[in-house]
C-alpha positions as CSV (number, residue, x, y, z in Angstrom):
1,M,0.0,-0.1,-0.3
2,S,1.4,3.6,-0.9
3,D,0.0,5.4,1.7
4,S,0.4,5.3,5.3
5,L,-2.5,4.3,7.3
6,L,-1.8,7.5,9.6
7,A,-2.3,9.9,6.2
8,K,-4.4,12.6,6.5
9,K,-6.9,11.7,4.1
10,Y,-7.5,8.8,6.3
11,V,-7.7,10.9,9.6
12,D,-9.5,13.4,8.1
13,G,-12.0,11.1,6.0
14,I,-12.2,7.7,8.3
15,Y,-10.5,8.0,12.0
16,I,-12.3,11.2,12.7
17,P,-16.1,10.6,11.4
18,A,-15.9,7.2,12.7
19,G,-14.5,8.6,16.1
20,L,-17.7,10.9,16.3
21,I,-20.5,8.5,15.9
22,V,-18.9,6.4,18.7
23,L,-18.5,9.3,20.7
24,G,-21.7,10.8,20.4
25,T,-23.5,7.4,20.8
26,A,-21.4,6.8,24.2
27,I,-22.9,10.7,25.4
28,L,-26.6,10.2,24.1
29,K,-27.1,6.3,24.2
30,R,-24.6,4.5,25.8
31,E,-26.7,1.3,25.6
32,F,-26.4,1.5,21.6
33,L,-22.4,1.8,22.2
34,H,-21.2,-1.8,20.8
35,Y,-23.8,-1.0,17.7
36,A,-22.1,2.2,16.9
37,V,-19.1,0.7,17.2
38,L,-19.9,-2.2,14.3
39,V,-21.3,0.9,12.3
40,A,-18.5,3.1,12.5
41,I,-16.0,0.2,11.6
42,A,-18.8,-0.7,8.8
43,L,-18.9,2.9,7.2
44,G,-14.9,3.2,7.7
45,A,-14.5,0.3,5.9
46,I,-16.9,1.1,2.9
47,K,-14.8,4.7,3.0
48,F,-11.6,2.9,3.1
49,I,-12.1,0.7,0.0
50,R,-13.7,4.1,-2.1
51,T,-10.2,5.7,-1.7
52,Q,-8.3,2.9,-2.8
53,P,-7.1,3.1,-6.4
54,Q,-9.1,1.2,-9.2
55,K,-7.6,-0.3,-12.1
56,V,-9.3,1.1,-14.8
57,L,-8.3,-1.3,-18.1
58,K,-9.9,-4.1,-19.3
59,P,-8.1,-6.5,-21.9
60,D,-11.1,-7.5,-24.0
61,A,-13.0,-3.7,-24.2
62,F,-12.0,-1.2,-25.7
63,Q,-12.9,2.4,-23.5
64,E,-12.7,5.8,-23.9
65,F,-10.1,8.5,-22.2
66,E,-10.3,12.3,-22.8
67,L,-7.5,14.1,-23.7
68,K,-6.7,16.7,-21.1
69,E,-3.3,18.2,-22.2
70,K,-1.0,18.1,-25.2
71,T,2.7,18.9,-24.2
72,I,4.6,19.8,-27.9
73,I,8.1,18.2,-28.1
74,S,9.1,19.0,-31.5
75,H,7.2,19.3,-35.0
76,N,5.8,15.5,-34.7
77,V,6.4,14.6,-31.4
78,A,3.8,15.7,-28.5
79,I,3.1,14.1,-25.1
80,Y,-0.3,13.4,-24.3
81,R,-1.9,13.3,-21.1
82,F,-5.3,11.5,-21.2
83,G,-7.2,11.8,-17.8
84,L,-8.9,8.5,-15.9
85,P,-12.5,8.4,-14.3
86,S,-11.6,9.4,-10.9
87,P,-8.3,11.2,-9.6
88,T,-7.3,8.2,-7.4
89,D,-8.0,5.9,-10.4
90,I,-4.9,4.0,-12.3
91,L,-4.4,2.5,-15.5
92,G,-3.4,-0.8,-14.2
93,L,-0.6,-1.5,-16.7
94,P,2.1,-4.1,-15.7
95,I,5.8,-2.5,-15.8
96,G,6.7,-3.8,-19.1
97,Q,3.4,-4.0,-20.7
98,H,1.8,-1.8,-22.9
99,I,-1.9,-0.5,-24.3
100,S,-3.8,-1.0,-28.1
101,I,-5.2,2.1,-29.3
102,G,-8.0,1.9,-31.2
103,A,-9.8,4.1,-34.4
104,H,-12.0,3.8,-36.8
105,L,-9.8,6.0,-39.6
106,P,-10.8,6.9,-43.4
107,Q,-9.0,4.6,-46.1
108,P,-8.3,5.7,-49.5
109,D,-11.0,3.4,-51.3
110,G,-13.3,5.9,-49.1
111,T,-14.5,3.2,-46.7
112,N,-13.6,3.0,-42.8
113,K,-11.5,0.7,-41.0
114,E,-10.4,0.3,-37.5
115,I,-6.7,0.7,-36.8
116,V,-5.2,-0.6,-33.7
117,R,-1.4,0.0,-32.9
118,S,0.1,-0.2,-29.5
119,Y,1.9,2.2,-27.1
120,T,4.0,2.1,-24.0
121,P,3.0,5.2,-21.7
122,V,5.6,7.0,-20.4
123,S,3.6,7.4,-17.0
124,G,2.9,4.6,-14.1
125,D,0.5,3.5,-11.8
126,H,2.4,5.7,-9.3
127,Q,0.9,8.4,-11.2
128,P,-2.8,8.2,-10.4
129,G,-5.7,10.1,-12.3
130,Y,-4.0,10.3,-15.7
131,F,-1.7,8.1,-18.5
132,D,0.9,10.1,-20.5
133,L,1.8,8.8,-24.0
134,L,4.9,10.1,-26.1
135,I,4.1,9.8,-30.0
136,K,5.9,10.8,-32.8
137,S,3.4,11.3,-35.6
138,Y,4.0,10.3,-39.6
139,P,2.7,11.9,-42.5
140,T,2.1,8.3,-43.7
141,G,0.9,6.8,-39.9
142,N,-2.3,6.0,-39.0
143,I,-3.2,6.1,-35.4
144,S,0.2,8.4,-34.9
145,K,-1.3,10.8,-37.6
146,H,-4.7,10.4,-35.9
147,M,-3.3,11.3,-32.5
148,A,-1.5,14.6,-34.1
149,G,-5.2,15.8,-35.1
150,L,-6.6,15.5,-31.3
151,V,-7.7,18.7,-29.8
152,V,-8.1,18.5,-25.8
153,G,-11.4,17.8,-24.9
154,Q,-11.5,14.8,-27.8
155,T,-11.3,11.2,-27.1
156,I,-9.4,8.0,-27.9
157,R,-10.2,4.2,-27.5
158,V,-8.1,2.2,-25.0
159,K,-7.7,-1.3,-24.0
160,G,-5.2,-3.7,-22.4
161,P,-2.6,-4.3,-20.8
162,K,-1.0,-6.1,-23.6
163,G,2.2,-7.8,-24.1
164,A,4.6,-10.8,-22.7
165,F,7.0,-8.9,-20.9
166,V,6.5,-8.0,-16.8
167,Y,9.3,-6.3,-15.0
168,T,9.6,-7.7,-11.2
169,P,12.6,-6.5,-9.3
170,N,15.7,-8.3,-9.8
171,M,14.3,-10.8,-12.0
172,V,18.0,-10.4,-14.0
173,R,21.2,-8.9,-12.7
174,H,22.2,-6.8,-15.6
175,F,19.8,-5.7,-18.4
176,G,21.4,-4.9,-21.7
177,M,18.7,-2.3,-23.8
178,I,18.8,-1.4,-26.9
179,A,16.4,1.1,-28.2
180,G,15.7,2.8,-31.5
181,G,13.3,6.3,-31.5
182,T,10.3,5.7,-29.7
183,G,11.1,2.6,-29.0
184,I,12.4,4.3,-25.9
185,T,9.5,4.4,-24.0
186,P,9.2,0.9,-23.1
187,M,12.7,1.0,-21.6
188,L,12.5,4.0,-19.8
189,Q,9.1,2.6,-17.6
190,V,11.5,-0.3,-17.1
191,I,14.6,1.8,-15.9
192,R,12.0,4.5,-13.9
193,A,10.5,1.3,-11.9
194,I,14.4,0.0,-11.1
195,V,15.2,3.2,-9.6
196,R,12.0,3.5,-8.0
197,G,12.7,-0.2,-6.4
198,R,16.4,1.0,-5.1
199,K,15.2,1.4,-1.9
200,A,13.2,-1.9,-1.6
201,G,16.5,-3.6,-2.6
202,D,16.2,-3.6,-6.3
203,T,19.7,-4.1,-7.6
204,T,19.4,-4.1,-11.1
205,Q,22.1,-3.0,-13.5
206,V,21.2,-1.2,-16.9
207,D,23.3,-0.4,-20.0
208,L,21.1,1.2,-22.8
209,I,22.0,2.0,-26.4
210,F,19.6,4.8,-27.7
211,A,20.0,5.1,-31.6
212,N,18.9,8.3,-33.5
213,V,19.2,9.9,-36.5
214,T,20.1,13.3,-35.3
215,K,20.7,15.0,-31.9
216,E,17.3,16.4,-32.0
217,D,15.6,13.1,-32.7
218,I,16.7,11.9,-28.8
219,L,13.3,11.9,-27.2
220,L,13.3,12.5,-23.3
221,K,17.0,13.0,-23.3
222,E,16.9,15.5,-20.2
223,D,15.1,12.4,-18.5
224,L,17.2,10.0,-19.1
225,D,20.5,12.1,-18.2
226,S,18.7,13.0,-14.7
227,L,18.1,9.4,-14.1
228,T,21.9,8.5,-15.0
229,K,23.0,11.1,-12.7
230,E,20.7,10.0,-9.9
231,D,21.5,6.3,-10.2
232,K,24.8,5.0,-10.9
233,G,23.6,1.9,-11.8
234,I,21.8,3.3,-14.9
235,R,24.1,4.0,-17.9
236,V,22.8,5.4,-21.6
237,H,25.1,5.3,-24.7
238,Y,23.6,7.3,-27.0
239,V,24.3,6.9,-30.9
240,L,23.5,8.5,-34.0
241,D,23.7,8.4,-37.6
242,K,24.0,12.0,-38.3
243,P,26.3,13.5,-35.6
244,P,27.0,16.9,-35.2
245,A,30.3,17.9,-35.0
246,G,32.2,17.4,-31.7
247,W,29.5,14.4,-31.2
248,Q,31.7,11.9,-28.5
249,G,29.0,9.2,-28.4
250,G,28.7,6.4,-31.3
251,V,28.2,6.9,-34.7
252,G,26.2,5.1,-37.5
253,Y,24.2,1.8,-37.0
254,V,24.6,0.2,-33.8
255,T,27.0,-2.4,-34.3
256,D,28.7,-5.8,-32.9
257,D,31.4,-3.4,-31.4
258,M,29.1,-1.6,-29.9
259,I,27.2,-4.1,-28.3
260,T,30.4,-5.9,-27.2
261,K,31.7,-2.3,-25.4
262,W,28.7,-1.2,-23.9
263,L,26.4,-4.4,-23.0
264,P,26.5,-6.7,-20.2
265,K,28.1,-10.4,-21.5
266,P,25.9,-13.0,-22.3
267,A,25.0,-14.7,-19.1
268,D,22.0,-16.5,-17.5
269,D,21.4,-13.9,-15.5
270,V,21.2,-11.2,-18.4
271,K,19.0,-10.2,-20.4
272,I,18.8,-7.9,-23.4
273,L,15.5,-5.9,-24.4
274,L,15.0,-4.4,-28.0
275,C,12.5,-2.0,-29.3
276,G,12.5,0.2,-32.4
277,P,11.7,-0.3,-36.0
278,P,11.3,-3.6,-37.3
279,P,14.3,-3.7,-39.4
280,M,16.4,-2.6,-37.0
281,V,15.3,-5.3,-34.4
282,S,15.4,-8.1,-36.6
283,G,19.1,-7.5,-37.1
284,L,20.1,-6.8,-33.5
285,K,18.8,-10.4,-32.8
286,K,21.0,-12.1,-35.5
287,T,23.7,-9.7,-33.9
288,A,23.5,-10.7,-30.4
289,E,22.9,-14.6,-31.4
290,A,26.2,-14.1,-33.2
291,L,27.7,-12.6,-30.0
292,G,26.6,-15.6,-28.0
293,F,23.1,-14.9,-27.2
294,K,20.4,-17.2,-27.0
295,K,18.5,-17.2,-30.4
296,A,15.6,-15.0,-30.2
297,R,12.3,-16.3,-31.5
298,P,10.2,-14.5,-34.1
299,V,7.6,-13.7,-31.1
300,S,9.0,-13.1,-27.6
301,K,8.5,-14.9,-24.6
302,L,9.0,-13.5,-21.1
303,E,11.8,-16.0,-20.3
304,D,13.7,-15.4,-23.7
305,Q,17.7,-14.1,-23.2
306,V,16.8,-11.4,-26.2
307,F,13.5,-9.8,-25.9
308,A,11.8,-7.9,-28.5
309,F,9.1,-5.6,-27.4
């Protein structure tokens, strides 16, 4: 439970009202005191249950969520904040899983077709009342283009959780992560969970290779740099295809030399996580196998040493 039982909301909303019921009965009708205690306990329990976070997601049914804020990051990237039904509600998304967004979109032949795409929020269940999506829109994109056209007050249809990966503390000794572009979102979700879990004993080490075309394309760089400063167990290695003058990071595509230099060596307590454009992920699966990691399956399972989101 995230809140102490002595939190102000419990004192003001449960303990004081319950105490007043018992005290008032003791003064006015002492013979009914035991009934008053039972009533106070029952009402307090109901109030307590109602104040607990409720998980909103449904895996088999789309629900609508309203866009509350839209923060422009660049000409084609924005963070979209969607409200949950109650300020205490949580999405109910396990770390490492994603949601599906569905929309009926017009097609070139004049018909409407339901398009569904998967996204990983950059927020988490430790932030009740809303969820945030970082989305890069493409001219030929379906859902991403649709999202770019949303204005505050409009809704999207969401269902979930989806995905084969669920993070648990210390599931491995060391993660090697490789992300391309918006593929950073599931990696960031896992990294933030690791950092939050340090006080509870999560010792997981992380080395992330984050590949982009230009320096301007590096999404959430401030967040990543802040996490590496805060936590010495998290290291980020940037790679650019078109680096600026004086660039100190990696250059070109992610190579076997970069993986050997920056990521952990193959071991039973090591896992490689991949997320990015399909050609990139396909190539990296082959590279990882050549470096001694177990062969990745076409569709990843949680137990796989090389897991692609």
